[in-house]
C-alpha positions as CSV (number, residue, x, y, z in Angstrom):
1,M,0.1,0.0,0.2
2,S,1.5,2.9,-1.0
3,F,2.5,6.1,1.5
4,T,-0.4,8.3,3.2
5,S,2.6,10.3,5.9
6,I,5.6,11.1,6.2
7,P,7.3,9.0,8.1
8,I,9.6,10.9,11.5
9,L,13.2,9.9,12.0
10,D,15.1,10.9,14.8
11,L,18.9,11.6,14.1
12,A,20.1,11.6,17.9
13,Q,19.5,7.2,16.9
14,A,22.0,7.3,14.7
15,S,24.8,8.6,16.7
16,D,24.1,5.5,19.8
17,P,25.5,2.1,18.4
18,A,22.1,0.9,20.4
19,T,19.7,3.0,18.7
20,K,21.5,3.1,15.2
21,P,20.2,-0.1,13.2
22,Q,16.9,0.4,14.4
23,F,17.5,4.6,12.2
24,L,19.2,3.2,9.7
25,A,16.4,0.3,8.9
26,E,13.7,3.3,9.5
27,L,15.5,5.2,7.3
28,R,15.9,2.1,4.1
29,H,11.8,2.3,4.0
30,A,11.9,6.2,3.4
31,L,14.1,6.6,1.0
32,M,12.9,3.4,-1.0
33,E,9.0,3.6,0.4
34,V,8.2,7.7,0.8
35,G,11.5,9.6,-0.7
36,F,10.5,12.0,2.2
37,L,10.4,12.5,5.9
38,Y,10.7,14.5,8.6
39,L,14.1,14.7,10.3
40,K,14.0,15.8,14.0
41,N,17.1,16.0,16.8
42,V,19.5,17.4,14.0
43,G,22.1,19.1,16.1
44,I,21.4,22.5,15.7
45,P,20.5,24.5,18.4
46,D,16.5,25.7,18.5
47,E,17.8,29.8,19.4
48,L,19.5,29.6,16.0
49,F,16.6,28.0,14.3
50,K,14.5,31.2,15.7
51,Q,17.0,33.5,14.4
52,V,16.8,31.9,10.9
53,I,12.9,31.7,10.8
54,S,12.3,36.0,12.5
55,E,15.5,37.2,10.3
56,G,14.1,35.3,7.0
57,K,10.3,36.6,7.6
58,A,11.7,39.8,8.6
59,F,13.5,40.0,4.7
60,F,10.3,40.7,3.1
61,D,9.3,43.6,5.1
62,I,12.2,45.5,3.8
63,P,11.7,48.6,1.0
64,E,11.4,47.2,-2.1
65,E,14.1,49.1,-3.0
66,E,16.3,48.1,-0.9
67,K,15.1,44.6,-2.0
68,L,15.8,45.2,-5.8
69,K,19.4,46.7,-4.8
70,I,20.5,42.8,-5.0
71,E,17.9,41.7,-7.2
72,M,19.1,38.7,-9.0
73,K,19.3,39.5,-12.4
74,N,22.1,42.0,-11.7
75,A,24.7,39.5,-11.3
76,P,25.1,36.1,-13.3
77,S,25.1,33.9,-10.3
78,F,21.7,33.9,-9.5
79,L,22.1,34.8,-6.1
80,G,19.8,37.8,-4.7
81,Y,16.6,38.6,-4.9
82,S,13.3,37.8,-6.9
83,R,10.3,39.2,-7.3
84,L,6.9,38.2,-6.6
85,S,6.1,35.5,-9.6
86,A,9.5,36.0,-11.5
87,E,10.5,31.8,-11.5
88,I,8.5,29.0,-13.8
89,T,8.0,25.7,-12.7
90,A,6.7,22.4,-14.8
91,G,5.6,24.8,-17.9
92,G,3.7,27.7,-14.9
93,I,4.3,31.0,-12.7
94,D,5.7,30.3,-9.1
95,H,3.5,33.0,-7.8
96,R,6.3,33.4,-4.5
97,E,8.6,35.9,-3.4
98,Q,12.5,35.2,-2.1
99,I,15.9,35.5,-2.1
100,D,19.0,32.9,-3.3
101,L,22.0,32.8,-1.2
102,S,24.1,29.9,-0.9
103,T,27.9,29.2,1.1
104,E,30.2,32.2,-0.5
105,H,33.1,31.7,-3.2
106,T,35.1,34.4,-4.7
107,L,34.3,35.5,-7.9
108,P,36.1,33.1,-10.5
109,G,39.2,33.8,-12.2
110,P,39.1,34.0,-16.5
111,D,39.6,30.8,-16.8
112,A,37.5,29.3,-15.3
113,P,34.4,26.9,-16.8
114,L,31.4,29.3,-17.9
115,Y,29.0,27.2,-14.7
116,D,31.6,28.5,-12.7
117,N,29.6,32.2,-12.2
118,L,27.7,29.9,-9.5
119,L,29.7,30.1,-7.5
120,A,30.3,33.9,-5.8
121,P,29.5,35.9,-2.8
122,N,25.7,36.5,-2.0
123,Q,24.2,39.6,-2.7
124,W,23.4,40.4,0.8
125,P,20.9,42.6,2.2
126,S,21.8,46.2,4.3
127,S,23.3,45.7,7.6
128,S,22.1,48.6,8.4
129,I,19.0,47.4,7.9
130,L,19.1,43.8,8.9
131,P,22.4,43.5,11.1
132,N,22.0,40.2,11.6
133,F,20.5,39.3,8.9
134,R,24.0,37.8,7.5
135,E,25.3,36.3,10.4
136,T,22.6,34.1,11.2
137,F,22.1,32.7,7.4
138,T,25.9,32.2,7.1
139,E,26.3,30.0,10.4
140,Y,22.7,28.6,9.4
141,M,24.3,27.1,6.1
142,N,27.5,26.2,7.7
143,R,26.4,24.0,9.6
144,M,23.5,22.3,7.3
145,G,26.1,21.7,5.0
146,E,27.8,19.7,7.7
147,I,24.8,17.9,8.6
148,S,24.0,16.7,5.1
149,I,27.1,15.7,4.0
150,S,26.9,13.3,7.8
151,F,23.8,12.8,6.4
152,T,24.1,11.4,3.0
153,S,26.9,8.7,4.8
154,L,24.2,7.1,6.4
155,I,21.8,7.2,3.5
156,A,24.9,4.9,2.1
157,E,24.7,3.0,5.1
158,A,21.1,2.4,5.0
159,I,21.3,0.9,1.7
160,D,24.7,-1.2,2.2
161,L,27.5,1.2,0.5
162,P,30.2,1.7,2.2
163,P,29.3,5.2,4.2
164,D,31.7,7.3,2.4
165,A,30.0,6.1,-0.9
166,F,28.6,9.7,-2.0
167,N,32.6,11.8,-1.0
168,K,33.6,12.2,-4.3
169,Y,31.2,14.2,-5.5
170,F,31.5,16.9,-3.3
171,D,34.2,19.6,-3.3
172,G,36.7,19.9,-0.5
173,P,39.8,18.7,1.3
174,G,39.3,14.6,1.9
175,F,36.4,14.5,-0.6
176,G,36.9,13.4,-4.8
177,G,36.4,17.5,-5.9
178,R,38.4,20.1,-6.3
179,Q,40.3,20.0,-3.1
180,N,41.1,23.7,-3.3
181,Q,37.4,25.0,-2.3
182,T,34.8,24.2,0.0
183,Q,31.6,23.0,-1.8
184,Q,28.5,25.3,-2.4
185,H,25.3,24.7,-0.7
186,K,22.5,26.7,-1.2
187,L,19.6,28.2,0.4
188,K,16.2,29.8,-0.2
189,I,14.0,32.0,2.1
190,V,10.3,31.5,0.2
191,K,7.4,33.3,0.9
192,Y,4.2,32.7,-0.8
193,P,1.9,35.1,-0.4
194,D,-2.2,34.2,-0.1
195,V,-4.7,34.1,-2.7
196,G,-6.4,36.9,-1.7
197,T,-3.4,39.2,-2.2
198,L,-2.4,37.5,-5.8
199,G,-5.4,38.7,-7.5
200,S,-8.3,36.8,-9.6
201,G,-6.7,34.2,-12.4
202,K,-4.2,33.7,-10.4
203,G,-4.3,30.2,-9.4
204,N,-2.6,28.6,-6.0
205,Q,0.3,27.4,-7.6
206,G,3.2,28.5,-4.7
207,V,5.5,25.6,-6.2
208,G,4.5,23.7,-10.0
209,P,4.6,20.0,-9.2
210,H,8.5,18.8,-9.7
211,K,11.3,17.0,-8.6
212,D,14.5,18.1,-6.1
213,S,17.7,17.9,-8.5
214,M,20.3,16.4,-7.0
215,L,21.0,13.8,-3.7
216,T,19.4,16.0,-0.4
217,S,17.4,19.0,0.6
218,Y,16.1,20.2,3.9
219,L,13.3,22.0,4.5
220,L,12.5,24.3,7.6
221,Q,8.8,25.2,8.0
222,A,8.7,28.4,8.9
223,S,5.5,29.5,9.6
224,Q,2.0,26.9,10.7
225,H,0.5,26.8,7.1
226,R,0.0,23.9,5.3
227,G,0.5,24.1,1.3
228,L,3.7,21.7,0.3
229,Q,2.3,17.7,-1.1
230,V,4.3,15.0,-1.7
231,Q,2.9,12.3,-4.3
232,N,2.4,8.9,-3.7
233,M,2.7,5.9,-6.1
234,R,-0.9,6.2,-6.5
235,G,-0.7,9.6,-7.9
236,E,-2.4,11.1,-4.9
237,W,-1.5,14.7,-3.1
238,I,-0.2,14.0,0.6
239,D,0.0,17.1,3.2
240,C,3.5,17.7,4.9
241,P,2.2,19.9,7.3
242,P,4.6,21.9,9.6
243,I,5.8,20.0,12.8
244,D,8.2,21.6,15.3
245,G,11.5,20.7,15.9
246,T,11.7,19.3,12.3
247,L,13.2,19.6,9.1
248,V,11.7,18.1,5.7
249,V,13.7,15.8,3.7
250,A,13.6,15.5,0.2
251,I,15.7,12.8,-1.5
252,G,16.7,14.5,-5.3
253,Q,17.0,12.8,-9.2
254,G,20.7,12.5,-9.0
255,L,20.1,10.3,-5.4
256,E,17.7,7.9,-7.7
257,A,20.1,7.8,-10.2
258,L,23.5,6.8,-8.3
259,T,21.6,4.2,-6.5
260,Q,19.9,2.6,-9.3
261,G,16.8,3.6,-8.6
262,V,16.5,2.2,-4.8
263,C,16.2,5.8,-3.5
264,V,13.0,7.3,-4.7
265,S,12.7,10.8,-6.1
266,T,9.1,12.0,-4.6
267,T,7.2,14.6,-6.8
268,H,6.3,17.7,-4.9
269,R,4.3,21.0,-5.1
270,V,3.3,24.1,-2.9
271,L,0.1,25.0,-3.1
272,S,-0.6,29.0,-2.0
273,P,-2.3,29.9,1.5
274,E,-6.2,30.4,1.2
275,A,-7.4,33.9,0.8
276,G,-7.5,35.0,4.6
277,K,-4.9,32.4,6.0
278,G,-2.1,35.3,5.1
279,A,1.6,34.2,3.9
280,R,3.5,31.1,4.2
281,Y,7.3,31.5,4.4
282,S,9.6,28.7,3.7
283,I,13.7,28.1,4.2
284,P,15.0,25.2,2.2
285,F,18.8,24.6,2.3
286,F,20.0,21.9,-0.8
287,Q,22.9,19.7,-0.6
288,G,25.7,20.6,-3.2
289,V,27.4,18.6,-5.9
290,S,30.9,19.0,-7.3
291,G,29.8,21.2,-11.0
292,D,32.9,19.0,-12.0
293,A,31.1,15.9,-11.9
294,E,30.8,14.4,-14.9
295,F,27.4,12.5,-16.6
296,E,29.8,10.0,-18.1
297,D,31.2,9.2,-14.6
298,L,27.7,9.3,-13.2
299,E,26.8,7.1,-15.7
300,N,29.3,4.3,-16.3
301,V,31.3,4.2,-12.3
302,G,29.1,6.1,-9.8
303,V,29.3,5.3,-6.3
304,G,29.7,1.1,-7.8
305,Q,26.9,-1.3,-7.8
306,V,23.8,-1.3,-4.9
307,K,23.6,-4.7,-4.3
308,E,20.9,-7.2,-5.9
309,E,19.1,-8.1,-2.2
310,I,18.3,-3.9,-2.3
311,K,17.9,-3.4,-6.1
312,E,15.1,-6.8,-4.9
313,L,13.6,-4.9,-1.9
314,R,12.9,-1.9,-4.2
315,R,11.2,-3.8,-7.1
316,R,8.8,-5.1,-4.5
317,V,8.0,-1.8,-3.2
318,L,6.9,-1.1,-6.6
319,E,5.3,-4.6,-7.2
320,K,3.0,-3.8,-4.5
321,N,1.9,-0.4,-5.8
322,G,1.3,-2.2,-8.6
323,G,3.7,0.6,-10.2
324,R,4.1,4.2,-9.8
325,L,2.0,6.8,-11.0
326,D,3.8,9.8,-11.5
327,D,2.7,14.0,-12.1
328,V,6.9,14.5,-13.0
329,E,9.0,12.6,-15.4
330,F,12.5,11.6,-14.2
331,T,14.4,13.5,-16.0
332,F,18.2,11.9,-14.9
333,R,18.5,10.8,-18.4
334,K,21.2,10.1,-21.3
335,G,21.6,12.8,-24.8
336,G,21.5,15.7,-22.4
337,V,23.3,18.6,-24.3
338,A,25.3,18.9,-20.8
339,K,28.6,17.2,-19.7
340,T,29.1,18.1,-16.7
341,L,26.7,18.6,-13.0
342,G,28.1,22.3,-13.5
343,E,26.6,22.9,-17.1
344,A,23.4,21.0,-16.4
345,T,22.7,23.6,-13.3
346,L,23.4,26.4,-15.6
347,R,21.3,25.9,-17.9
348,N,18.1,24.3,-15.7
349,R,18.2,28.0,-13.9
350,V,18.4,29.9,-17.0
351,K,15.3,27.7,-17.6
352,S,13.9,28.7,-13.9
353,H,14.9,32.3,-14.5
354,Q,14.2,33.7,-18.0
355,D,14.9,37.1,-16.9
356,V,18.4,36.9,-15.5
357,G,19.3,34.3,-19.2
358,E,18.2,37.5,-20.6
359,I,20.7,39.2,-19.2
360,W,24.1,37.3,-18.8
361,Y,23.1,34.0,-21.0
362,P,21.4,35.1,-24.4
363,D,22.8,32.1,-26.2
364,I,21.8,29.7,-23.5
365,L,18.1,30.7,-22.9
366,E,17.4,30.3,-27.0
367,S,18.9,27.0,-26.8
368,V,16.9,26.2,-23.7
369,R,13.4,27.5,-25.5
370,A,13.7,25.4,-28.7
371,E,14.9,22.5,-26.4
372,Q,11.1,23.1,-24.7
373,A,9.5,24.0,-28.0
374,A,11.0,20.1,-29.0
375,L,9.5,18.6,-25.8
376,A,6.4,20.3,-26.3
377,R,5.5,19.0,-30.2
378,K,6.7,15.2,-28.7
379,K,5.2,15.6,-25.6
380,S,4.1,11.7,-23.8
381,P,2.6,9.6,-21.1
382,V,5.2,10.3,-18.1
383,V,6.0,5.5,-17.2
384,E,7.9,4.4,-14.7
385,A,11.8,3.9,-16.1
386,V,14.8,2.6,-15.1
387,P,16.7,5.4,-14.2
388,I,19.6,6.4,-16.4
389,V,21.8,9.4,-15.6
390,G,22.3,12.6,-18.0
391,E,21.2,16.0,-17.8
392,G,18.4,16.4,-14.9
393,K,16.3,19.3,-14.8
394,A,17.1,21.2,-11.3
395,V,14.3,22.0,-9.3
396,E,15.1,23.9,-6.7
397,A,12.4,24.7,-4.4
398,H,9.6,24.0,-1.8
């Protein structure tokens, strides 16, 4: 039977040898049957969570002219402020206002690949208006980066891979990517206005149906509104309401591909709050992967073969549910234009933020639009298939 609720896991159990086996068993269930989970006791102080929520909400109250000083289209990094209804998902306009941040990097040199434009300093709001904003989110992103890489090692253990199986895809000393820089991770602070403030005829799409792109993401639901929904194997939409003291973890398409379909990336969406309910706030953190990782390696080498008995467990899940109904196609497939994750990410940022693409990447935007037109002409029903690594659609939203 397909899931009807999202499981809650206690990360503290993973630190105790007596409870770790049970934690890994519960994690394996969530990975294979749901693709989403709540995670509590992640190791971040409650006071920091409160500061993150407070500072995040306060951002949207600063004067419009201050937000526009750090607008995303001011720079080629896709970091910065996006006005209401400026992003596209599943062919529809997302009715949300947001700021995109990342763990910071210096500007790339003249010989760096084009996708290194994504590695850049943040556009921060003025410290004269939000004096604690930068310090708060810098600390939070750094802590979450460590948590996400640690949690990925637990995912590996849960499916009988070595704990360091995914380390080859991270930048930083001791990992397999670039040794001379830290791994970039990203974060959004998002405001979803209620439909009563949007005007008639605009619908209730906060974020359209999508799958996350790479390995894992971690959502801090910053208000008590419902709105996040996850699609189960029968095609039904299951609420993922806020639960105090938890992060919502979503499995990305990259993880599904690298684990040969064992870990499932689940379609999800966000509905705008009903009229009169006020705005919903959300702060998702997206674990990064080295942009230099090549699809040739992802396809032919990856993290090694997942054991056949583990794959059989996933096959039984599919059989038990009669297959998988899904509104969003699995898009890590062969034959994409991009050869590296960095190229694919840049193309997909252009696809989602076409106003930025028009200014900084007109050639890529022209190619993306031609690709979209071709896909529209030959669109076909979605079917469950064995994942094949290739260029993926990078969607970052909750």
